[in-house]
TORFIKE-934364 format. One record per residue (C-alpha): residue number from 1; residue in one letter; x, y, z. Coordinates in steps of 0.5 Angstrom, whole numbers, plus 500, padded with zeros to 3 digits. Layout:
BEGIN
<site NUM, a, <X, Y, Z>>
...
//
This chain:
BEGIN
<site 1, m, <520, 542, 604>>
<site 2, p, <527, 545, 604>>
<site 3, q, <531, 546, 598>>
<site 4, w, <538, 549, 597>>
<site 5, r, <539, 551, 590>>
<site 6, f, <546, 553, 587>>
<site 7, l, <546, 556, 580>>
<site 8, p, <552, 558, 576>>
<site 9, p, <552, 565, 574>>
<site 10, q, <547, 567, 568>>
<site 11, e, <552, 568, 563>>
<site 12, k, <558, 564, 558>>
<site 13, y, <553, 560, 554>>
<site 14, v, <548, 563, 549>>
<site 15, t, <542, 558, 547>>
<site 16, h, <541, 557, 539>>
<site 17, e, <534, 554, 540>>
<site 18, p, <531, 554, 533>>
<site 19, s, <527, 559, 531>>
<site 20, l, <524, 565, 527>>
<site 21, t, <521, 571, 527>>
<site 22, l, <515, 575, 523>>
<site 23, n, <514, 582, 521>>
<site 24, t, <509, 583, 527>>
<site 25, g, <516, 581, 531>>
<site 26, e, <512, 575, 534>>
<site 27, k, <518, 570, 535>>
<site 28, l, <516, 561, 533>>
<site 29, t, <519, 555, 535>>
<site 30, e, <519, 550, 530>>
<site 31, e, <512, 546, 533>>
<site 32, e, <509, 553, 533>>
<site 33, a, <509, 554, 525>>
<site 34, q, <508, 549, 524>>
<site 35, l, <501, 549, 527>>
<site 36, k, <500, 555, 522>>
<site 37, v, <501, 552, 516>>
<site 38, n, <496, 546, 512>>
<site 39, s, <497, 547, 506>>
<site 40, s, <501, 550, 499>>
<site 41, e, <497, 557, 500>>
<site 42, s, <498, 557, 507>>
<site 43, l, <505, 556, 507>>
<site 44, f, <507, 562, 502>>
<site 45, l, <502, 566, 506>>
<site 46, f, <506, 565, 512>>
<site 47, l, <514, 565, 509>>
<site 48, r, <511, 573, 506>>
<site 49, n, <510, 574, 513>>
<site 50, v, <517, 572, 516>>
<site 51, r, <522, 576, 518>>
<site 52, s, <528, 573, 520>>
<site 53, a, <529, 566, 522>>
<site 54, e, <535, 562, 527>>
<site 55, y, <537, 555, 526>>
<site 56, f, <530, 554, 523>>
<site 57, r, <529, 546, 520>>
<site 58, w, <526, 549, 514>>
<site 59, v, <526, 542, 511>>
<site 60, n, <520, 539, 516>>
<site 61, l, <516, 545, 515>>
<site 62, i, <516, 545, 506>>
<site 63, q, <517, 538, 505>>
<site 64, p, <511, 535, 506>>
<site 65, f, <507, 540, 501>>
<site 66, l, <513, 539, 495>>
<site 67, k, <509, 533, 491>>
<site 68, g, <503, 537, 490>>
<site 69, m, <507, 543, 487>>
<site 70, n, <508, 546, 481>>
<site 71, v, <514, 549, 477>>
<site 72, l, <511, 556, 478>>
<site 73, q, <510, 555, 485>>
<site 74, l, <517, 551, 486>>
<site 75, e, <521, 557, 484>>
<site 76, e, <516, 562, 488>>
<site 77, l, <518, 557, 494>>
<site 78, y, <526, 558, 493>>
<site 79, k, <525, 565, 492>>
<site 80, l, <521, 566, 498>>
<site 81, l, <526, 562, 502>>
<site 82, k, <532, 565, 499>>
<site 83, p, <532, 571, 504>>
<site 84, v, <532, 567, 510>>
<site 85, k, <538, 562, 507>>
<site 86, p, <536, 555, 507>>
<site 87, d, <540, 550, 508>>
<site 88, n, <543, 545, 503>>
<site 89, n, <537, 540, 505>>
<site 90, v, <531, 545, 503>>
<site 91, v, <535, 546, 497>>
<site 92, s, <537, 540, 495>>
<site 93, c, <529, 537, 497>>
<site 94, i, <527, 543, 492>>
<site 95, a, <531, 542, 486>>
<site 96, g, <528, 534, 486>>
<site 97, a, <522, 537, 486>>
<site 98, l, <524, 541, 480>>
<site 99, s, <527, 535, 477>>
<site 100, s, <521, 530, 478>>
<site 101, h, <517, 535, 473>>
<site 102, g, <523, 534, 468>>
<site 103, e, <526, 542, 470>>
<site 104, v, <533, 538, 470>>
<site 105, d, <536, 544, 468>>
<site 106, k, <533, 549, 473>>
<site 107, a, <535, 543, 479>>
<site 108, n, <542, 543, 477>>
<site 109, s, <542, 550, 477>>
<site 110, l, <540, 551, 484>>
<site 111, l, <545, 546, 486>>
<site 112, e, <551, 549, 483>>
<site 113, g, <552, 554, 489>>
<site 114, l, <551, 549, 494>>
<site 115, f, <558, 546, 495>>
<site 116, e, <560, 552, 497>>
<site 117, n, <555, 552, 503>>
<site 118, s, <558, 545, 505>>
<site 119, d, <564, 542, 507>>
<site 120, a, <568, 535, 508>>
<site 121, k, <565, 534, 514>>
<site 122, g, <557, 535, 510>>
<site 123, w, <558, 527, 510>>
<site 124, d, <555, 527, 517>>
<site 125, l, <547, 528, 519>>
<site 126, h, <550, 529, 526>>
<site 127, w, <555, 534, 524>>
<site 128, d, <551, 539, 520>>
<site 129, g, <545, 535, 518>>
<site 130, g, <549, 532, 512>>
<site 131, t, <549, 538, 507>>
<site 132, r, <554, 534, 502>>
<site 133, l, <549, 528, 502>>
<site 134, s, <543, 532, 501>>
<site 135, i, <547, 534, 495>>
<site 136, f, <549, 528, 492>>
<site 137, r, <543, 524, 494>>
<site 138, t, <539, 530, 489>>
<site 139, l, <544, 529, 483>>
<site 140, v, <544, 522, 483>>
<site 141, e, <536, 522, 483>>
<site 142, i, <537, 526, 477>>
<site 143, d, <543, 522, 474>>
<site 144, a, <546, 517, 477>>
<site 145, k, <550, 515, 471>>
<site 146, q, <554, 522, 471>>
<site 147, w, <553, 523, 479>>
<site 148, r, <555, 516, 482>>
<site 149, p, <562, 516, 480>>
<site 150, k, <563, 523, 482>>
<site 151, a, <560, 523, 489>>
<site 152, l, <565, 517, 490>>
<site 153, a, <571, 522, 488>>
<site 154, c, <568, 527, 492>>
<site 155, l, <568, 523, 498>>
<site 156, v, <575, 520, 496>>
<site 157, d, <578, 527, 496>>
<site 158, d, <574, 529, 503>>
<site 159, y, <576, 523, 507>>
<site 160, i, <584, 524, 505>>
<site 161, g, <584, 531, 506>>
<site 162, e, <581, 535, 512>>
<site 163, y, <575, 530, 514>>
<site 164, r, <578, 524, 517>>
<site 165, y, <573, 521, 521>>
<site 166, p, <572, 514, 519>>
<site 167, s, <568, 512, 524>>
<site 168, s, <563, 517, 521>>
<site 169, l, <563, 513, 514>>
<site 170, i, <560, 506, 519>>
<site 171, w, <555, 512, 522>>
<site 172, n, <552, 514, 515>>
<site 173, l, <554, 508, 512>>
<site 174, q, <547, 507, 510>>
<site 175, e, <546, 513, 507>>
<site 176, i, <553, 514, 503>>
<site 177, v, <551, 507, 500>>
<site 178, d, <544, 510, 497>>
<site 179, i, <548, 515, 494>>
<site 180, l, <554, 511, 491>>
<site 181, f, <551, 504, 489>>
<site 182, e, <546, 501, 485>>
<site 183, d, <546, 495, 489>>
<site 184, k, <545, 497, 495>>
<site 185, d, <547, 489, 498>>
<site 186, v, <551, 493, 504>>
<site 187, l, <555, 485, 504>>
<site 188, p, <560, 486, 498>>
<site 189, i, <560, 494, 502>>
<site 190, w, <562, 491, 508>>
<site 191, k, <568, 486, 505>>
<site 192, e, <571, 492, 503>>
<site 193, i, <571, 497, 508>>
<site 194, k, <572, 490, 513>>
<site 195, e, <579, 490, 508>>
<site 196, h, <582, 497, 508>>
<site 197, a, <578, 499, 516>>
<site 198, y, <585, 499, 520>>
<site 199, q, <589, 501, 514>>
<site 200, l, <585, 507, 514>>
<site 201, d, <585, 510, 521>>
<site 202, a, <592, 508, 521>>
<site 203, f, <593, 513, 516>>
<site 204, e, <588, 517, 518>>
<site 205, q, <592, 518, 525>>
<site 206, g, <599, 517, 524>>
<site 207, a, <598, 511, 529>>
<site 208, e, <601, 504, 529>>
<site 209, n, <597, 500, 527>>
<site 210, p, <593, 495, 532>>
<site 211, p, <594, 488, 533>>
<site 212, a, <593, 485, 526>>
<site 213, l, <587, 479, 526>>
<site 214, l, <589, 472, 523>>
<site 215, d, <584, 470, 517>>
<site 216, e, <588, 464, 517>>
<site 217, t, <585, 461, 523>>
<site 218, g, <586, 455, 521>>
<site 219, e, <593, 455, 524>>
<site 220, k, <590, 456, 532>>
<site 221, r, <583, 453, 534>>
<site 222, d, <577, 458, 535>>
<site 223, a, <579, 458, 543>>
<site 224, s, <586, 459, 542>>
<site 225, f, <585, 465, 538>>
<site 226, l, <580, 468, 543>>
<site 227, i, <585, 466, 549>>
<site 228, e, <590, 470, 546>>
<site 229, f, <586, 476, 544>>
<site 230, a, <583, 476, 551>>
<site 231, f, <590, 477, 554>>
<site 232, d, <592, 482, 549>>
<site 233, m, <586, 486, 551>>
<site 234, f, <588, 485, 559>>
<site 235, d, <594, 489, 558>>
<site 236, v, <590, 495, 554>>
<site 237, a, <591, 500, 561>>
<site 238, i, <583, 501, 559>>
<site 239, p, <579, 499, 565>>
<site 240, e, <573, 497, 561>>
<site 241, l, <577, 493, 556>>
<site 242, e, <581, 490, 563>>
<site 243, v, <575, 488, 567>>
<site 244, m, <571, 485, 561>>
<site 245, a, <578, 482, 558>>
<site 246, r, <578, 480, 565>>
<site 247, q, <571, 476, 565>>
<site 248, a, <572, 472, 559>>
<site 249, i, <579, 469, 561>>
<site 250, i, <575, 466, 567>>
<site 251, d, <569, 463, 563>>
<site 252, l, <574, 460, 558>>
<site 253, v, <578, 457, 564>>
<site 254, e, <572, 453, 566>>
<site 255, i, <573, 449, 560>>
<site 256, e, <579, 445, 562>>
<site 257, a, <581, 443, 554>>
<site 258, n, <583, 450, 554>>
<site 259, w, <588, 451, 560>>
<site 260, p, <594, 450, 556>>
<site 261, e, <594, 456, 552>>
<site 262, i, <592, 460, 559>>
<site 263, l, <598, 458, 562>>
<site 264, k, <602, 459, 557>>
<site 265, e, <599, 467, 556>>
<site 266, v, <600, 467, 564>>
<site 267, a, <607, 464, 564>>
<site 268, h, <609, 470, 559>>
<site 269, r, <606, 476, 563>>
<site 270, i, <607, 473, 571>>
<site 271, d, <615, 476, 571>>
<site 272, k, <613, 482, 567>>
<site 273, v, <614, 488, 573>>
<site 274, g, <609, 493, 574>>
<site 275, l, <601, 494, 573>>
<site 276, t, <601, 487, 568>>
<site 277, q, <604, 483, 574>>
<site 278, v, <599, 486, 578>>
<site 279, k, <594, 484, 574>>
<site 280, v, <596, 477, 572>>
<site 281, v, <597, 476, 580>>
<site 282, s, <590, 478, 582>>
<site 283, l, <588, 474, 577>>
<site 284, l, <590, 468, 580>>
<site 285, s, <587, 469, 587>>
<site 286, s, <581, 470, 584>>
<site 287, l, <581, 462, 580>>
<site 288, a, <584, 459, 586>>
<site 289, k, <578, 458, 590>>
<site 290, d, <575, 454, 584>>
<site 291, f, <581, 452, 580>>
<site 292, k, <586, 451, 585>>
<site 293, e, <589, 445, 580>>
<site 294, l, <591, 450, 575>>
<site 295, v, <594, 456, 580>>
<site 296, l, <598, 451, 584>>
<site 297, q, <602, 451, 576>>
<site 298, f, <605, 457, 578>>
<site 299, k, <607, 454, 585>>
<site 300, q, <614, 457, 584>>
<site 301, e, <612, 463, 582>>
<site 302, i, <608, 465, 587>>
<site 303, f, <613, 462, 592>>
<site 304, s, <618, 468, 590>>
<site 305, l, <612, 473, 589>>
<site 306, c, <612, 473, 596>>
<site 307, t, <619, 476, 597>>
<site 308, s, <616, 481, 591>>
<site 309, e, <620, 488, 591>>
<site 310, d, <613, 490, 589>>
<site 311, f, <610, 492, 596>>
<site 312, s, <604, 491, 593>>
<site 313, v, <605, 484, 588>>
<site 314, r, <607, 481, 595>>
<site 315, m, <601, 482, 599>>
<site 316, i, <597, 479, 593>>
<site 317, a, <602, 473, 593>>
<site 318, l, <602, 473, 600>>
<site 319, d, <594, 472, 601>>
<site 320, l, <594, 468, 596>>
<site 321, s, <600, 463, 599>>
<site 322, n, <596, 463, 605>>
<site 323, r, <589, 460, 601>>
<site 324, l, <594, 456, 598>>
<site 325, e, <598, 453, 604>>
<site 326, i, <604, 455, 600>>
<site 327, e, <609, 457, 605>>
<site 328, g, <613, 463, 603>>
<site 329, r, <620, 466, 605>>
<site 330, l, <623, 472, 608>>
<site 331, p, <626, 477, 604>>
<site 332, p, <634, 476, 602>>
<site 333, h, <639, 479, 608>>
<site 334, q, <641, 484, 603>>
<site 335, r, <634, 487, 603>>
<site 336, s, <636, 490, 610>>
<site 337, k, <641, 496, 608>>
<site 338, l, <638, 501, 604>>
<site 339, p, <642, 505, 599>>
<site 340, l, <646, 511, 601>>
<site 341, i, <641, 515, 598>>
<site 342, y, <637, 515, 604>>
<site 343, e, <642, 518, 608>>
<site 344, l, <644, 524, 604>>
<site 345, d, <643, 531, 607>>
<site 346, l, <639, 534, 601>>
<site 347, p, <636, 540, 600>>
<site 348, e, <629, 542, 603>>
<site 349, i, <624, 542, 598>>
<site 350, s, <621, 548, 600>>
<site 351, n, <616, 549, 596>>
<site 352, k, <611, 543, 594>>
<site 353, k, <606, 545, 590>>
<site 354, e, <606, 543, 583>>
<site 355, a, <610, 547, 578>>
<site 356, i, <605, 545, 573>>
<site 357, p, <598, 546, 576>>
<site 358, f, <593, 541, 573>>
<site 359, s, <588, 547, 571>>
<site 360, a, <594, 549, 566>>
<site 361, i, <593, 542, 563>>
<site 362, r, <587, 542, 558>>
<site 363, l, <583, 535, 560>>
<site 364, g, <586, 530, 554>>
<site 365, e, <592, 533, 554>>
<site 366, t, <598, 529, 556>>
<site 367, l, <603, 530, 560>>
<site 368, p, <610, 535, 559>>
<site 369, d, <616, 532, 560>>
<site 370, v, <620, 534, 566>>
<site 371, d, <625, 532, 572>>
<site 372, d, <622, 535, 578>>
<site 373, p, <620, 530, 583>>
<site 374, i, <614, 534, 585>>
<site 375, e, <611, 533, 579>>
<site 376, l, <614, 526, 577>>
<site 377, l, <611, 524, 584>>
<site 378, r, <603, 527, 583>>
<site 379, p, <599, 525, 584>>
<site 380, l, <602, 521, 589>>
<site 381, m, <604, 527, 594>>
<site 382, i, <599, 524, 600>>
<site 383, e, <601, 517, 599>>
<site 384, a, <608, 519, 599>>
<site 385, k, <609, 524, 605>>
<site 386, l, <605, 518, 609>>
<site 387, v, <610, 513, 607>>
<site 388, a, <617, 518, 609>>
<site 389, d, <613, 520, 615>>
<site 390, m, <612, 513, 618>>
<site 391, s, <619, 510, 616>>
<site 392, n, <622, 516, 619>>
<site 393, v, <626, 519, 612>>
<site 394, p, <626, 525, 610>>
<site 395, f, <621, 527, 604>>
<site 396, e, <626, 529, 599>>
<site 397, n, <631, 523, 599>>
<site 398, l, <625, 519, 599>>
<site 399, a, <622, 523, 593>>
<site 400, y, <628, 522, 589>>
<site 401, r, <629, 515, 591>>
<site 402, v, <622, 515, 587>>
<site 403, c, <625, 518, 581>>
<site 404, e, <631, 514, 580>>
<site 405, f, <626, 507, 581>>
<site 406, m, <621, 510, 575>>
<site 407, k, <627, 511, 570>>
<site 408, t, <630, 504, 572>>
<site 409, l, <624, 500, 574>>
<site 410, i, <621, 502, 567>>
<site 411, p, <625, 505, 561>>
<site 412, e, <623, 513, 561>>
<site 413, n, <622, 513, 553>>
<site 414, e, <616, 508, 555>>
<site 415, w, <612, 512, 559>>
<site 416, n, <614, 520, 557>>
<site 417, k, <610, 525, 554>>
<site 418, q, <612, 522, 546>>
<site 419, a, <610, 514, 549>>
<site 420, e, <603, 517, 552>>
<site 421, e, <602, 520, 545>>
<site 422, i, <603, 515, 542>>
<site 423, y, <599, 510, 546>>
<site 424, r, <593, 516, 545>>
<site 425, n, <594, 515, 537>>
<site 426, w, <593, 508, 538>>
<site 427, l, <587, 508, 542>>
<site 428, e, <584, 513, 537>>
<site 429, g, <587, 509, 531>>
<site 430, i, <582, 503, 533>>
<site 431, g, <577, 507, 535>>
<site 432, l, <577, 507, 543>>
<site 433, k, <575, 514, 547>>
<site 434, l, <575, 511, 553>>
<site 435, t, <579, 513, 560>>
<site 436, y, <585, 510, 561>>
<site 437, h, <591, 509, 566>>
<site 438, r, <596, 516, 565>>
<site 439, l, <603, 513, 564>>
<site 440, r, <606, 517, 567>>
<site 441, p, <603, 516, 574>>
<site 442, k, <602, 509, 573>>
<site 443, v, <610, 509, 574>>
<site 444, a, <610, 513, 580>>
<site 445, k, <606, 509, 584>>
<site 446, l, <609, 503, 581>>
<site 447, a, <617, 505, 584>>
<site 448, l, <613, 508, 590>>
<site 449, s, <611, 501, 592>>
<site 450, h, <618, 499, 590>>
<site 451, v, <620, 505, 596>>
<site 452, a, <616, 502, 601>>
<site 453, c, <617, 495, 600>>
<site 454, e, <625, 498, 601>>
<site 455, l, <624, 501, 607>>
<site 456, l, <619, 495, 610>>
<site 457, d, <625, 490, 609>>
<site 458, a, <630, 495, 612>>
<site 459, g, <625, 495, 619>>
<site 460, r, <625, 503, 618>>
<site 461, i, <617, 501, 617>>
<site 462, p, <613, 499, 624>>
<site 463, s, <610, 492, 623>>
<site 464, q, <604, 496, 626>>
<site 465, r, <603, 500, 619>>
<site 466, v, <603, 494, 615>>
<site 467, d, <596, 494, 614>>
<site 468, l, <596, 501, 613>>
<site 469, l, <601, 501, 608>>
<site 470, r, <596, 495, 604>>
<site 471, d, <590, 499, 603>>
<site 472, i, <594, 504, 600>>
<site 473, f, <598, 500, 595>>
<site 474, k, <592, 496, 594>>
<site 475, r, <591, 495, 586>>
<site 476, s, <586, 490, 585>>
<site 477, d, <580, 489, 588>>
<site 478, e, <578, 482, 585>>
<site 479, l, <571, 483, 588>>
<site 480, l, <569, 489, 584>>
<site 481, l, <573, 486, 579>>
<site 482, g, <567, 480, 579>>
<site 483, l, <562, 484, 579>>
<site 484, e, <557, 482, 573>>
<site 485, p, <552, 489, 573>>
<site 486, a, <545, 488, 572>>
<site 487, i, <540, 492, 567>>
<site 488, r, <538, 498, 568>>
<site 489, p, <532, 498, 573>>
<site 490, e, <526, 500, 570>>
<site 491, c, <525, 505, 576>>
<site 492, i, <532, 508, 574>>
<site 493, v, <529, 514, 569>>
<site 494, v, <535, 517, 564>>
<site 495, p, <534, 522, 558>>
<site 496, k, <532, 519, 551>>
<site 497, a, <535, 521, 544>>
<site 498, k, <528, 524, 544>>
<site 499, d, <530, 528, 549>>
<site 500, r, <535, 531, 545>>
<site 501, d, <534, 539, 546>>
<site 502, i, <538, 538, 553>>
<site 503, s, <544, 538, 547>>
<site 504, h, <542, 546, 546>>
<site 505, n, <539, 549, 552>>
<site 506, h, <544, 547, 557>>
<site 507, k, <542, 553, 560>>
<site 508, e, <535, 552, 562>>
<site 509, w, <537, 544, 563>>
<site 510, l, <541, 546, 568>>
<site 511, a, <536, 552, 571>>
<site 512, d, <531, 546, 572>>
<site 513, i, <534, 542, 576>>
<site 514, e, <528, 540, 581>>
<site 515, q, <526, 537, 575>>
<site 516, g, <532, 532, 577>>
<site 517, i, <529, 531, 585>>
<site 518, t, <522, 528, 581>>
<site 519, q, <526, 523, 579>>
<site 520, f, <527, 519, 585>>
<site 521, v, <523, 513, 588>>
<site 522, d, <522, 510, 595>>
<site 523, r, <522, 503, 592>>
<site 524, i, <525, 499, 587>>
<site 525, n, <518, 494, 587>>
<site 526, t, <513, 493, 591>>
<site 527, e, <517, 490, 597>>
<site 528, k, <524, 493, 597>>
<site 529, q, <525, 500, 599>>
<site 530, i, <531, 504, 597>>
<site 531, i, <535, 506, 602>>
<site 532, g, <541, 509, 598>>
<site 533, e, <542, 511, 591>>
<site 534, l, <548, 513, 586>>
<site 535, t, <546, 514, 579>>
<site 536, t, <550, 517, 574>>
<site 537, w, <548, 519, 566>>
<site 538, s, <552, 523, 562>>
<site 539, w, <550, 524, 554>>
<site 540, l, <556, 524, 550>>
<site 541, d, <554, 531, 546>>
<site 542, w, <560, 535, 545>>
<site 543, d, <559, 539, 553>>
<site 544, l, <558, 532, 555>>
<site 545, p, <552, 533, 560>>
<site 546, t, <552, 529, 566>>
<site 547, e, <547, 529, 572>>
<site 548, v, <549, 525, 578>>
<site 549, r, <543, 523, 583>>
<site 550, i, <545, 520, 590>>
<site 551, s, <540, 519, 597>>
<site 552, t, <542, 516, 603>>
<site 553, v, <537, 515, 610>>
<site 554, c, <541, 519, 615>>
<site 555, h, <541, 522, 622>>
<site 556, p, <536, 529, 621>>
<site 557, k, <543, 533, 623>>
<site 558, w, <547, 529, 618>>
<site 559, k, <550, 534, 613>>
<site 560, i, <545, 539, 614>>
<site 561, g, <547, 546, 611>>
<site 562, v, <552, 543, 607>>
<site 563, d, <553, 544, 599>>
<site 564, i, <553, 538, 597>>
<site 565, k, <555, 538, 589>>
<site 566, s, <559, 530, 590>>
<site 567, p, <557, 523, 593>>
<site 568, y, <564, 525, 597>>
<site 569, s, <560, 530, 600>>
<site 570, l, <554, 526, 602>>
<site 571, f, <556, 519, 604>>
<site 572, p, <561, 517, 609>>
<site 573, s, <567, 516, 606>>
<site 574, m, <574, 514, 606>>
<site 575, m, <579, 514, 601>>
<site 576, h, <582, 507, 602>>
<site 577, w, <576, 504, 603>>
<site 578, s, <576, 497, 599>>
<site 579, a, <569, 493, 597>>
<site 580, i, <574, 486, 598>>
<site 581, d, <575, 488, 605>>
<site 582, y, <568, 490, 607>>
<site 583, p, <566, 490, 612>>
<site 584, e, <572, 490, 616>>
<site 585, i, <573, 497, 615>>
<site 586, t, <574, 502, 620>>
<site 587, t, <571, 509, 623>>
<site 588, t, <564, 507, 620>>
<site 589, d, <560, 510, 625>>
<site 590, e, <558, 516, 622>>
<site 591, p, <550, 517, 623>>
<site 592, s, <547, 515, 615>>
<site 593, l, <546, 508, 613>>
<site 594, v, <550, 507, 607>>
<site 595, i, <557, 508, 606>>
<site 596, y, <561, 510, 599>>
<site 597, g, <567, 506, 596>>
<site 598, t, <570, 511, 591>>
<site 599, g, <575, 506, 588>>
<site 600, s, <579, 512, 585>>
<site 601, y, <585, 509, 588>>
<site 602, i, <585, 501, 585>>
<site 603, d, <587, 501, 579>>
<site 604, h, <584, 495, 576>>
<site 605, g, <577, 494, 579>>
<site 606, g, <577, 501, 581>>
<site 607, i, <569, 502, 581>>
<site 608, e, <565, 507, 586>>
<site 609, w, <560, 503, 590>>
<site 610, l, <555, 503, 596>>
<site 611, a, <553, 499, 601>>
<site 612, l, <550, 498, 608>>
<site 613, n, <554, 502, 613>>
<site 614, p, <557, 496, 616>>
<site 615, s, <556, 498, 624>>
<site 616, v, <548, 498, 622>>
<site 617, g, <549, 492, 621>>
<site 618, f, <553, 489, 626>>
<site 619, s, <549, 493, 632>>
<site 620, l, <542, 490, 628>>
<site 621, g, <545, 483, 629>>
<site 622, w, <545, 480, 622>>
<site 623, s, <552, 478, 618>>
<site 624, m, <554, 478, 611>>
<site 625, s, <552, 472, 606>>
<site 626, e, <557, 469, 601>>
<site 627, e, <552, 470, 596>>
<site 628, g, <549, 477, 593>>
<site 629, l, <553, 483, 593>>
<site 630, f, <554, 486, 601>>
<site 631, r, <548, 482, 602>>
<site 632, w, <546, 481, 609>>
<site 633, v, <542, 477, 612>>
<site 634, d, <538, 475, 619>>
<site 635, n, <539, 469, 623>>
<site 636, k, <534, 466, 619>>
<site 637, g, <538, 467, 613>>
<site 638, d, <533, 472, 610>>
<site 639, t, <535, 477, 606>>
<site 640, m, <536, 484, 610>>
<site 641, v, <539, 489, 605>>
<site 642, e, <544, 488, 599>>
<site 643, s, <546, 493, 593>>
<site 644, i, <545, 492, 586>>
<site 645, y, <550, 494, 581>>
<site 646, w, <548, 496, 575>>
<site 647, k, <550, 499, 569>>
<site 648, d, <548, 501, 561>>
<site 649, g, <555, 503, 557>>
<site 650, p, <561, 507, 560>>
<site 651, v, <560, 514, 563>>
<site 652, s, <567, 514, 561>>
<site 653, r, <567, 514, 554>>
<site 654, q, <568, 520, 550>>
<site 655, p, <564, 525, 545>>
<site 656, p, <562, 525, 540>>
<site 657, k, <556, 520, 540>>
<site 658, m, <550, 525, 539>>
<site 659, d, <545, 519, 540>>
<site 660, d, <549, 516, 545>>
<site 661, i, <546, 516, 553>>
<site 662, c, <551, 512, 558>>
<site 663, s, <550, 510, 565>>
<site 664, n, <551, 506, 571>>
<site 665, g, <549, 507, 578>>
<site 666, w, <548, 503, 585>>
<site 667, l, <541, 502, 589>>
<site 668, v, <542, 500, 596>>
<site 669, i, <536, 496, 598>>
<site 670, a, <532, 494, 605>>
<site 671, s, <527, 489, 606>>
<site 672, h, <520, 492, 610>>
<site 673, s, <522, 487, 615>>
<site 674, a, <528, 490, 615>>
<site 675, t, <526, 497, 615>>
<site 676, e, <522, 497, 621>>
<site 677, k, <528, 494, 625>>
<site 678, i, <532, 500, 623>>
<site 679, r, <527, 505, 625>>
<site 680, e, <527, 502, 632>>
<site 681, v, <534, 502, 633>>
<site 682, i, <535, 509, 630>>
<site 683, g, <529, 512, 631>>
<site 684, g, <527, 519, 627>>
<site 685, a, <531, 520, 620>>
<site 686, t, <532, 524, 614>>
<site 687, k, <532, 521, 606>>
<site 688, v, <536, 526, 603>>
<site 689, n, <536, 527, 596>>
<site 690, a, <541, 531, 592>>
<site 691, v, <542, 532, 584>>
<site 692, i, <548, 535, 581>>
<site 693, r, <549, 537, 574>>
<site 694, s, <554, 539, 570>>
<site 695, y, <554, 541, 562>>
<site 696, g, <563, 543, 559>>
<site 697, r, <567, 538, 557>>
<site 698, g, <575, 540, 556>>
<site 699, t, <575, 544, 562>>
<site 700, y, <576, 542, 569>>
<site 701, d, <571, 548, 571>>
<site 702, p, <565, 546, 567>>
<site 703, l, <558, 550, 569>>
<site 704, t, <554, 546, 574>>
<site 705, s, <547, 546, 578>>
<site 706, a, <546, 543, 584>>
<site 707, i, <539, 542, 589>>
<site 708, q, <537, 538, 595>>
<site 709, q, <531, 536, 598>>
<site 710, r, <530, 533, 605>>
<site 711, v, <525, 529, 607>>
<site 712, n, <522, 525, 613>>
<site 713, w, <523, 517, 613>>
//
């Protein structure tokens, strides 16, 4: 069974696995040490033979024996541990045990020096094990009346000082409540947190306050409140939120009593220039089949948008008007004349490379302010050159025209560096660390769409190229927007919280990539065979360990000898394929049963997808079903092949969430009858399984490893 491995150089990271070294030189893990200790006496004997320790969790070793120790034994224990510098949790446990014997002064003397070994982040168990939490927990056990007020004062001082992570207060709320309050009823405490949460976060981040929630909900019906909130989230340029808000709006439309409020929200947005308009018209398009009467309330607006100066909006409106049987209109005659900038003899831009390469911009950093047309156009250089070529317009003239549109369509102060920083701060202020649409490229795409429309109306772009333009400027995919992801199938394996060693044993995890190959399965159940898979999971540790598993059934020579390090390098794929156009997409004659859509050029509903290669389905005489997802049926209506999209948390979330693993993926499954027919047609085939692992957040060049396996199918 041939395999190809691509392991990284052995460098960069140092493994910090908890361990200790005995005087004999023997090195023990935490589990091995625990096997050597089964009583207080064996614990003392063991400690006398310890030379050094690295990141060792002593509390797990000593805690089982503390209650059985007397004062002298506790003092001896502290003395033996002191050379290996025990952490605050260990010392706090010993101090607590001394206090239980009435030795309060001795306990306090141990705790006095611990504050120097902790910092403001020590309120978070996920940061350093809770170095401050452990100190105050013990002090409150010793004298609650004295130490509870001091603990509260310390927490406030730490929060308004250097430690400003409100989410950590929530993560560790139970532990903090136990320290600060005698009454453990969390409801009155939560009421206080709820009252001040926005103010705390706004103070912390220096951000604009998120939209205020009305307490006087009596002024509005509950549904009206939900509708307004859903549309507010619909406006936020975060794909995850946009899709969820859109689905909520469609659910609310099903109740006719909600229509007046929904019509008001749509009317407020349908004339806005930009992605908001695209999303609203796309929403109406999705509603047209089942709620035609509601959509026809905007008959005049749709009629007008058929001549929109935004090519993306015009194409959606023309399709919608055709389905609603609304007669469109031609662009005004003056649109046939181009502005003078297209005729100017501009100096050639000889260097079309970026002045500021992506590698010079740290991940998450806002884009710098520039006035260079190349910088303003990126990452749309390919599309811009294509429009220039098909319209026979010099690239330089087109680039400067795009820059003009960028500054006139949307005020520059709404998409420059400062605007993006304000937007990021606002998102962080409400605790949203998700992928979002960068402001400047979003405006650049809008401007290029206006340029394409301008050139089309002037007759500079041949009519036979309109379909290509439509693919390039498609900004929403209604099929993907309407997807309801399934629960992760049980056969798809992802790590669990107990596998935390991945977080610090990164080099070993990367090298052990063969383990990833063992996670592939052939069937989703006893009947359906998996002929294509795309599984991605990310552990929200600081360095974001990520694994991608991909597979397809193909010709034995397909991609042989190719370094498979991404879905692009295994599956047939075209940049502008759209799920809503499937199966009527071009260039699908490659010898692979499964094709891959990137979704990267779709702003609204753009997710990657897997489906049966349409050329295979058509060649077998199958047809697409109106039900299911990319479902193919035979002439009896029996399901032959279909796709499954599942999701278990957004993989675009940003760390740290130390116990969270987010994953999603696609499966293409075939019935037994389908696999037999496919084998009859294609003959011998190979199944290629590939795994790609990466580790290293905050860099464009993370540490990676990859492996592939080819087996007869």
